[in-house]
Each structure stands twice: as C-alpha cells, then as structure tokens.
N, C-alpha and C positions, 0 to 999 in steps of 0.2 A: 451471482453476477460476477463476471470477470471484467477487469478494467481494460481499457484499450492498450495500456502498457503491457499487460499480461498477454493480450492477444498478439502483439508484435513479437513477444518472446516465444509464443507458440509457433508462429510462422518461422522464426529463426531456427527453432527446433526441427520443424518439418523440412527446412532447407538442407538438412543433412542427408535426406533420403533421395532415392532414385525417382525419375519421372514416372515409373510404373507405380510406385507407392503413392506419389502425388495424384496421379490420375485416378487411382483407386479411391482416394479420399473424395474426389469430386463425384464419383458415381455413388459411393456409399452414402454421402450426405446430400444427394439429389441436387447438386449444383452444377452438374456436367453441362447443362444448357448454357452456362455462362462462359464455357470454353468456345469462343467464336473467333477463329483465326481470320484475320483480314487479308493478309498477303502470305499465304502458306500456313504452316502449322504454328501454333502458339509456342513461344519459347518457355523455358522453365521459369524465367523471371516474370514473364507475363502471367503465368498460372499462380505464382506466389503473390503477385500484386492483386490478382482477383481474390485470393483468399484474404488478404488484408482488407480489401474493400468489403467483403462479406462479414468479416469479424468486427469491423467498425460499427456496422448496424446489422447484427446477426438476426436471422429469422427467429420467430417466437419460440419455435420448438426444434429440437434435433431429431435424429432418427430413433433415439433410444429413450430420451427423457425430455423434460420441458426446457432444457438449456442446450442450445446449439453449441455454444463455446465449450461447455463442460463435456459434452459428448465428444467433441473433437479432441480435447486434451486427453480424455480417458482412452479414446481409440488409439492415439499415438503412444500413450503410456503402455497399453497392452501390446502394441506392436514392438515397442522398444524391448520390453522384457521377454518377448518371444524370440527375438532374433539377434539382439546385441551380443557381440563377442565379449567374453569375459564374465558374463552373468552366470552365476552358479545354477545348477539344476533346480534348486529351490526357487530360483528366479530373482534373487536379491543379493547382490554382492555387498556384504556388510564390511565396512572398514574396521580394521583392528586399531583401537585408539592408541596403542603403543607403537605399532609398526607404521601406521598411517594416521597421524594425529590431525584429522580434519573433523570439522563440526557437522559434516553431512552424514546421514545414516546409511546411504548406499551409493552405488556407482552413478546412478542417474542424478541424484541430488548434488553430487560432487561435480559431475560433468556439465550440468545445466543449472548452476547455482543462481544465475540471474533470473531464470524462470521460477525457481523455487522461492526466491526472495520476493518476486512480484506476487506470487500466489499467497505468500504469508501476509503481505500488505492488504490483499483482497479478503483476508480472513479464512484462508484455507491452508492445509498442510497435506503432506503425503504420508500415508501409513502403508509401507510396501508399495504396491502399485494402485492404491485406492486414494481418491481425493476425499479428504475429510474436512468438515467445517471446524474452524477454531472458535467462531463467534456466532451468536444468533443473527438471523437475517435482518433484524431491526437496526443493527449497527454495522452492517457490512461496509467496509471501508471504500470499496469501489464506488459506491453511490455517494457516500458522505464526502470523500475526498474531492470528487468532481464538483459537488455543490459548494464545498468550502473554497476551492480555488476560484470559482466564479464569484463568490461573495467577497473574497479578498480583492479581486480585480474591481468589482463594483464600488468598493469602499476606498479604492486607491491605496490599499495597503501593500504596495509593491515590494517594499523592503521585507516585510513579513513573508510574502509569497516567495521571494528569493531564498530566504532561509529554509522554507518548507521544501522547495524544489531541490536545494542542495542536500537536505536531509534524505530525501527519497533517492536521489542519485547515489549518495554514499551507501545507503542501505542496499540498493540494487547491486553494488559492487562488493558487498560484504565488508565494507569499511565501517565497522560497528562504532568505534570510538568517534569517527568523524560524523556519523549519523546522529549519535547521541548529543554531540556538541551542537549540531544544527537544530535538533528538536528543542533543546533548551533555548537557543538563540531565537527560534521561531516564536515560542510561547512568550518570552520576554518582549520581543518586538511587537507581538500582537497586543499584549496588555498595555504597553506604552502607547501604541497607535490608537487603541480604543479610548484610553485616558485623554489623549490629545484631541481626539474628535469630540468627546463630550465636554472637555474642559480645556479649550484652546489657550486660555490665559495662564494656565498653571504649568510650571516647569516639571517635567517628568523624564527621568533618564535611567530608571531601573525598574525591575519587576516589583520589588518591595514598595517603592514609592507609587507605582501604578496601582497596586493592590490597595494601598492606603487611600489614595484619591478615589478609586472606584467604589470604596466602601463608605467613606466618611464625607466626601465632598460632592458627590453626585446626588441629585434629588429627583426621583427616588433612587436609593442606592442601587448601583449596577450589580455589585456582588452582595449576596444575601446572608445576613446573620441568621435569619430564620431557617435557612436551608443548611446551616453549618458550613457555608463556603468559606467564611472568614471568622476570625476569632471574636468571641463575645463572652459575656459573663457565664453563659451556660455551656460554652464550647471552647476548650483550650487547645484542641487539636483539629483545626478546621481543614476542610477538603482542599481548597485552592492552594493554601500555603503548604499543605502536606504533599500535594501533587507536584508543586514547584520543587520541593526538596527531593522528591523521588526522582526527578529528572537529573539531579546531580548529587547523588548520595555522598560523593567524596569531595564536595565543595565545587568551586568554579571549574576545576579541571574535570573534563568529561570522563576520564578514566577508561580502562579497557572494559570489554563487555562480550558476552556471548550473543549469538544470533537470536536466541530466545528472548533475552533481556532487551535487546535493541528493538525487536519486533513488538514486545510488550509496550515499550515506551512509545513506539509509533502508534499503536492502537489507542493508547491513552491520550496521546497528543492530539490525534485527529478527532476523537470523540469530544474531548474537552474544548478544543478550539472551535469545532463546529457548533457546539452549544453556545459558546460566547458570541460568535459572530451572528448566529441566528437571533440571539437575544438583542444584539445591537440593531439588527435590521428591524426588529419589532418596535424599537424606540424611535426610529427615524420617520 
C-alpha cells in the first residue's frame, strides 16, 4: 500500500514526461475513459489532475498485479531506466562515493529523492529498478500513519501531531538531523499528552516524568512492567526507556544521521506511537 503522499510524488515524477507518455499510461492502465474533454482537448495539467484523483482512491487491481499504485510506479521506473539520458547500459548509474558523495544508490534515487524518501516511509525501497518491501505488511506505515494521524486529531493531541508532521516534512527533504529531532519531540509530546489526559491533576513536562507517571500513578498502569516496557525487578533494560534513548543516542542534541538510520527511527516511532495511541483509545 502506498500513501497519498507517495502518490503525489509519483505524479510529480510523471510530470517530467511528454503527453505521449502520459496518454500511454491512461491506455495501459485502462483509465483512458476518464479523459473527457469538455471544451476541446484536455490539457496536460487536466490529465495529471485525473491521475491524482485516481491515485487518491485507486482501483483494487492494476494491469499487472493486485496494486494499481505499485504497478504505475513500476511502469514508470521501467520507462525511466529504458530511456533516461546518462543511465549506463547496465541500466543503473551508480554514484562513486568519492567523486560523488551522495547517499543515493543510483541516478534515479538522487534525482527523485523525495519520492524515494516517501517510499521508505511506506516501507519500501528500490533495488536497482525493483520495488522491494522493507517491512512485513502487518506494520506498513502508510496504513498505520494514517490511523495514527486520525487518532491524534480525535484526542486533540495537536502539538504532538505538529511534531510528527514536521518530522515527516524534514524526512521528505532529506534533512535527517531535523527529522530525528522531531521524532524525539513527537514521542516526548505524545507521552506527556497521554499522561495529562489520564492524570490531569499531575504536572508533567518531560518524557521521563511521563513514563514514571504512566507506570506508577495510573491504575491500571498504562505502561506495563509485565511486558518489560518499563523497569522492574526482573527487567533493568526496559523497552520504552530503551526506545527513548535510541531516539537520541548522543543526548538531547539530535546529531547527524544517515537516511537509513533516520528511516529506521521513523518506522520505530510510528509503530510505537500507534501502539500507545491505540492503547489509550481502548481505555476511553
């Protein structure tokens, strides 16, 4: 499953090509009936807007697999590697890390880094011109992130949502340090917000105090000693505190980061936050 953000990046990618290529997409994907000029021929922008509309609520199946969006992305990847100038005969222009110190594996990843970063957030990566899953379908971020955002709004956790949106925006732009700082701020804000919702009379202004309150002052405990989420006599290296430390291994300063590490922090942040918010919903 690809997110709507990724779908918009795909359309931005397609916008680089001629109307002939765009029309071919409509015929190949059996959506040419949607090209209905009202006053003369449809403009290029009209066709791209139709694509956006289709990708927002894509058909159940594409022409090649059970995913319309995946088929469209793979089709355009194949097209790119067939015709793009500068791609070597093998099909993949690999950057020399000494002469070209970029973190992308090939010319496409470098040129369309926003699309690549959106794909990574959805749980996919590219190996040459093939789309590969990074994560099992049970924790695909496109679905989880959408549900998480809705839950944050329903709980009026708008400060937390703001941090999450800034983290995703920074990640999209390849600003790894900025993204990491916002992942950390998002989790801290979320823990504080949950603590204040369950214990409105208690003062809470940090992740550590929120963890303590959600462990020892909420009945039943929101964070579980039995699941080794927080410290207990049987567990001195608990998950939640370990996760919190993993989000800022160099202390409060976010530090520099690679795209792989920042994407890992994103995946962990989304999955952990989703679990916490779902747990809160079950208590309400």
